[in-house]
KOLKOLSE-652208 format. One record per residue: residue in one letter; x, y, z of N, C-alpha, C in turn. Coordinates in nm, 2 decimals, always signed. Layout:
<pts>
PT, A, X, Y, Z, X, Y, Z, X, Y, Z
...
</pts>
This chain:
<pts>
PT, M, +9.86, +10.75, +8.08, +9.94, +10.82, +8.00, +9.96, +10.96, +8.05
PT, S, +10.08, +11.00, +8.07, +10.11, +11.14, +8.12, +10.12, +11.24, +8.01
PT, K, +10.08, +11.36, +8.04, +10.09, +11.47, +7.95, +10.23, +11.53, +7.96
PT, A, +10.26, +11.63, +7.87, +10.39, +11.69, +7.87, +10.42, +11.76, +8.00
PT, A, +10.32, +11.82, +8.06, +10.35, +11.89, +8.19, +10.38, +11.80, +8.30
PT, G, +10.34, +11.67, +8.30, +10.36, +11.58, +8.40, +10.23, +11.53, +8.46
PT, T, +10.24, +11.46, +8.57, +10.12, +11.40, +8.63, +10.11, +11.46, +8.77
PT, A, +10.00, +11.51, +8.81, +9.97, +11.57, +8.94, +9.88, +11.48, +9.01
PT, L, +9.90, +11.47, +9.14, +9.81, +11.40, +9.24, +9.75, +11.51, +9.33
PT, V, +9.62, +11.53, +9.33, +9.56, +11.63, +9.42, +9.47, +11.56, +9.52
PT, T, +9.51, +11.57, +9.65, +9.43, +11.51, +9.75, +9.31, +11.60, +9.77
PT, G, +9.19, +11.54, +9.80, +9.07, +11.62, +9.81, +9.04, +11.70, +9.69
PT, G, +9.06, +11.63, +9.57, +9.04, +11.71, +9.45, +8.91, +11.71, +9.38
PT, G, +8.81, +11.65, +9.45, +8.68, +11.64, +9.39, +8.59, +11.76, +9.39
PT, K, +8.61, +11.85, +9.49, +8.52, +11.96, +9.51, +8.59, +12.08, +9.58
PT, R, +8.53, +12.19, +9.59, +8.58, +12.31, +9.65, +8.71, +12.35, +9.59
PT, I, +8.81, +12.39, +9.68, +8.94, +12.44, +9.63, +9.01, +12.33, +9.55
PT, G, +9.00, +12.21, +9.60, +9.07, +12.10, +9.53, +9.02, +12.09, +9.38
PT, K, +8.89, +12.10, +9.36, +8.84, +12.10, +9.22, +8.90, +12.21, +9.14
PT, A, +8.91, +12.33, +9.19, +8.96, +12.44, +9.12, +9.11, +12.41, +9.09
PT, I, +9.18, +12.35, +9.18, +9.32, +12.32, +9.15, +9.33, +12.22, +9.04
PT, V, +9.25, +12.11, +9.05, +9.25, +12.01, +8.94, +9.22, +12.07, +8.81
PT, E, +9.12, +12.16, +8.80, +9.08, +12.22, +8.67, +9.20, +12.31, +8.62
PT, D, +9.26, +12.38, +8.70, +9.37, +12.46, +8.66, +9.49, +12.38, +8.61
PT, L, +9.52, +12.27, +8.68, +9.63, +12.18, +8.64, +9.60, +12.12, +8.50
PT, A, +9.47, +12.07, +8.49, +9.43, +12.01, +8.36, +9.44, +12.11, +8.25
PT, A, +9.40, +12.23, +8.27, +9.40, +12.34, +8.17, +9.54, +12.37, +8.13
PT, N, +9.64, +12.34, +8.22, +9.78, +12.38, +8.20, +9.86, +12.25, +8.16
PT, G, +9.80, +12.15, +8.11, +9.87, +12.04, +8.05, +9.90, +11.92, +8.14
PT, F, +9.86, +11.92, +8.26, +9.89, +11.81, +8.35, +9.78, +11.70, +8.34
PT, A, +9.83, +11.57, +8.34, +9.74, +11.46, +8.37, +9.71, +11.47, +8.52
PT, V, +9.59, +11.45, +8.56, +9.56, +11.47, +8.71, +9.49, +11.35, +8.77
PT, A, +9.55, +11.30, +8.88, +9.49, +11.20, +8.96, +9.41, +11.27, +9.07
PT, I, +9.28, +11.25, +9.07, +9.19, +11.32, +9.16, +9.17, +11.23, +9.28
PT, H, +9.22, +11.26, +9.39, +9.20, +11.18, +9.51, +9.06, +11.22, +9.57
PT, C, +9.00, +11.12, +9.63, +8.87, +11.15, +9.70, +8.86, +11.04, +9.81
PT, N, +8.77, +11.07, +9.91, +8.73, +10.97, +10.00, +8.58, +10.96, +10.00
PT, R, +8.51, +11.07, +10.05, +8.37, +11.07, +10.05, +8.31, +11.14, +9.93
PT, S, +8.39, +11.20, +9.84, +8.34, +11.28, +9.73, +8.36, +11.21, +9.60
PT, R, +8.34, +11.08, +9.60, +8.36, +11.00, +9.47, +8.28, +11.05, +9.35
PT, A, +8.15, +11.07, +9.37, +8.07, +11.12, +9.26, +8.12, +11.25, +9.20
PT, E, +8.16, +11.34, +9.28, +8.21, +11.47, +9.23, +8.34, +11.45, +9.16
PT, A, +8.43, +11.36, +9.22, +8.56, +11.33, +9.15, +8.54, +11.26, +9.02
PT, E, +8.45, +11.17, +9.01, +8.42, +11.10, +8.88, +8.37, +11.19, +8.78
PT, A, +8.28, +11.28, +8.82, +8.22, +11.38, +8.72, +8.33, +11.47, +8.67
PT, L, +8.42, +11.52, +8.76, +8.53, +11.60, +8.72, +8.63, +11.53, +8.62
PT, A, +8.66, +11.41, +8.66, +8.75, +11.33, +8.57, +8.68, +11.31, +8.43
PT, A, +8.55, +11.29, +8.43, +8.48, +11.27, +8.30, +8.49, +11.40, +8.22
PT, R, +8.48, +11.51, +8.28, +8.49, +11.64, +8.21, +8.63, +11.66, +8.15
PT, I, +8.73, +11.62, +8.23, +8.87, +11.64, +8.18, +8.90, +11.54, +8.07
PT, N, +8.86, +11.41, +8.09, +8.88, +11.31, +7.99, +8.80, +11.34, +7.86
PT, G, +8.69, +11.41, +7.87, +8.60, +11.44, +7.76, +8.65, +11.57, +7.68
PT, G, +8.76, +11.62, +7.72, +8.82, +11.73, +7.65, +8.78, +11.87, +7.69
PT, H, +8.71, +11.88, +7.81, +8.66, +12.01, +7.85, +8.78, +12.11, +7.87
PT, F, +8.89, +12.06, +7.91, +9.01, +12.15, +7.94, +9.12, +12.14, +7.83
PT, G, +9.08, +12.08, +7.72, +9.18, +12.06, +7.61, +9.16, +11.92, +7.56
PT, Q, +9.20, +11.90, +7.43, +9.17, +11.77, +7.37, +9.24, +11.65, +7.43
PT, D, +9.35, +11.68, +7.49, +9.44, +11.57, +7.54, +9.42, +11.55, +7.69
PT, G, +9.30, +11.58, +7.75, +9.28, +11.57, +7.89, +9.29, +11.43, +7.94
PT, H, +9.36, +11.41, +8.05, +9.38, +11.28, +8.11, +9.36, +11.30, +8.26
PT, A, +9.26, +11.22, +8.32, +9.24, +11.22, +8.46, +9.19, +11.08, +8.51
PT, A, +9.22, +11.05, +8.63, +9.18, +10.93, +8.70, +9.14, +10.96, +8.84
PT, V, +9.05, +10.89, +8.89, +9.01, +10.90, +9.03, +9.08, +10.79, +9.11
PT, V, +9.14, +10.84, +9.23, +9.20, +10.74, +9.32, +9.14, +10.77, +9.46
PT, A, +9.06, +10.68, +9.50, +8.99, +10.69, +9.63, +9.08, +10.63, +9.74
PT, A, +9.08, +10.70, +9.85, +9.16, +10.64, +9.97, +9.12, +10.72, +10.09
PT, D, +9.12, +10.65, +10.21, +9.10, +10.71, +10.34, +9.24, +10.75, +10.39
PT, L, +9.27, +10.88, +10.40, +9.40, +10.93, +10.43, +9.44, +10.90, +10.58
PT, T, +9.35, +10.85, +10.66, +9.38, +10.81, +10.79, +9.43, +10.67, +10.80
PT, D, +9.43, +10.60, +10.68, +9.47, +10.46, +10.67, +9.61, +10.46, +10.60
PT, M, +9.71, +10.43, +10.68, +9.85, +10.44, +10.63, +9.87, +10.35, +10.51
PT, A, +9.81, +10.23, +10.51, +9.83, +10.14, +10.40, +9.77, +10.20, +10.27
PT, A, +9.65, +10.26, +10.28, +9.59, +10.33, +10.17, +9.67, +10.44, +10.12
PT, V, +9.73, +10.52, +10.21, +9.81, +10.63, +10.17, +9.93, +10.58, +10.09
PT, G, +10.00, +10.48, +10.14, +10.11, +10.42, +10.08, +10.08, +10.37, +9.93
PT, D, +9.96, +10.33, +9.91, +9.92, +10.28, +9.78, +9.87, +10.38, +9.69
PT, L, +9.84, +10.50, +9.74, +9.78, +10.61, +9.66, +9.87, +10.65, +9.54
PT, V, +9.99, +10.68, +9.57, +10.08, +10.73, +9.46, +10.10, +10.62, +9.36
PT, D, +10.11, +10.50, +9.40, +10.13, +10.39, +9.31, +10.01, +10.37, +9.22
PT, R, +9.89, +10.38, +9.27, +9.77, +10.37, +9.19, +9.76, +10.49, +9.09
PT, A, +9.80, +10.61, +9.14, +9.79, +10.73, +9.05, +9.89, +10.71, +8.93
PT, A, +10.01, +10.66, +8.97, +10.12, +10.64, +8.86, +10.08, +10.53, +8.77
PT, A, +10.01, +10.42, +8.82, +9.97, +10.32, +8.73, +9.86, +10.37, +8.63
PT, A, +9.78, +10.46, +8.67, +9.68, +10.51, +8.58, +9.73, +10.62, +8.49
PT, L, +9.82, +10.70, +8.53, +9.86, +10.82, +8.45, +10.00, +10.84, +8.42
PT, G, +10.09, +10.76, +8.48, +10.23, +10.78, +8.47, +10.29, +10.84, +8.60
PT, P, +10.42, +10.84, +8.61, +10.49, +10.89, +8.73, +10.44, +11.02, +8.78
PT, V, +10.41, +11.03, +8.91, +10.36, +11.15, +8.97, +10.48, +11.25, +8.99
PT, T, +10.46, +11.36, +8.93, +10.57, +11.47, +8.93, +10.53, +11.59, +9.02
PT, L, +10.40, +11.59, +9.06, +10.35, +11.70, +9.14, +10.25, +11.65, +9.24
PT, L, +10.26, +11.68, +9.37, +10.17, +11.64, +9.47, +10.11, +11.77, +9.53
PT, V, +9.98, +11.78, +9.54, +9.91, +11.89, +9.60, +9.83, +11.83, +9.72
PT, N, +9.88, +11.86, +9.84, +9.81, +11.81, +9.97, +9.70, +11.91, +10.00
PT, N, +9.58, +11.88, +9.95, +9.47, +11.97, +9.97, +9.36, +11.91, +10.05
PT, A, +9.36, +11.78, +10.08, +9.25, +11.72, +10.15, +9.22, +11.78, +10.28
PT, S, +9.09, +11.79, +10.32, +9.05, +11.85, +10.44, +8.93, +11.77, +10.50
PT, L, +8.91, +11.79, +10.63, +8.80, +11.73, +10.69, +8.71, +11.84, +10.74
PT, F, +8.58, +11.84, +10.69, +8.49, +11.94, +10.73, +8.39, +11.88, +10.83
PT, V, +8.41, +11.91, +10.96, +8.32, +11.86, +11.07, +8.28, +11.98, +11.15
PT, D, +8.16, +11.98, +11.19, +8.10, +12.09, +11.27, +8.13, +12.06, +11.42
PT, D, +8.26, +12.08, +11.46, +8.30, +12.06, +11.60, +8.38, +12.19, +11.64
PT, T, +8.39, +12.20, +11.77, +8.47, +12.31, +11.82, +8.58, +12.26, +11.90
PT, V, +8.68, +12.34, +11.93, +8.79, +12.30, +12.01, +8.74, +12.25, +12.15
PT, Q, +8.64, +12.31, +12.20, +8.59, +12.27, +12.33, +8.52, +12.13, +12.33
PT, D, +8.46, +12.10, +12.21, +8.38, +11.98, +12.20, +8.46, +11.86, +12.14
PT, V, +8.57, +11.88, +12.08, +8.64, +11.77, +12.01, +8.69, +11.67, +12.10
PT, D, +8.68, +11.54, +12.07, +8.73, +11.43, +12.15, +8.86, +11.39, +12.08
PT, W, +8.94, +11.30, +12.15, +9.07, +11.26, +12.10, +9.06, +11.18, +11.97
PT, L, +8.95, +11.10, +11.95, +8.93, +11.03, +11.82, +8.92, +11.13, +11.71
PT, A, +8.83, +11.23, +11.73, +8.82, +11.33, +11.63, +8.94, +11.41, +11.60
PT, W, +9.02, +11.44, +11.71, +9.14, +11.52, +11.70, +9.24, +11.44, +11.61
PT, D, +9.25, +11.31, +11.64, +9.34, +11.22, +11.56, +9.31, +11.22, +11.42
PT, R, +9.18, +11.22, +11.39, +9.13, +11.21, +11.25, +9.17, +11.35, +11.18
PT, H, +9.14, +11.46, +11.25, +9.18, +11.59, +11.19, +9.33, +11.60, +11.16
PT, F, +9.40, +11.55, +11.26, +9.55, +11.56, +11.25, +9.60, +11.47, +11.13
PT, A, +9.54, +11.35, +11.12, +9.59, +11.26, +11.01, +9.56, +11.32, +10.88
PT, I, +9.45, +11.38, +10.86, +9.41, +11.44, +10.73, +9.48, +11.57, +10.70
PT, H, +9.49, +11.66, +10.80, +9.54, +11.79, +10.77, +9.70, +11.80, +10.79
PT, V, +9.76, +11.71, +10.86, +9.90, +11.72, +10.88, +9.96, +11.60, +10.82
</pts>
């Protein structure tokens, strides 16, 4: 069910900046689809807070997990968010990859993964 403000999909929404974005959107009347890949526990906890009324009585949130380097999963992401909360009216591309590598040390496989997630 979508709230009056619409439905937002926030990639990388389970923690750090993404979490803050999700919290702000929920507080401002959006139903929020919280995308995660490796941060499922954090995303589930955030969705529970939103659905429990922490940001208002009508909070609506759902977790949609996907590996953003998998094109089939990316294609399915918006559909799953819409099925859970209503048509997606706002997309926030926030997902990031935090790896302790340097430009000198990165290999092509790592480069491709960074590119797929960040661009």
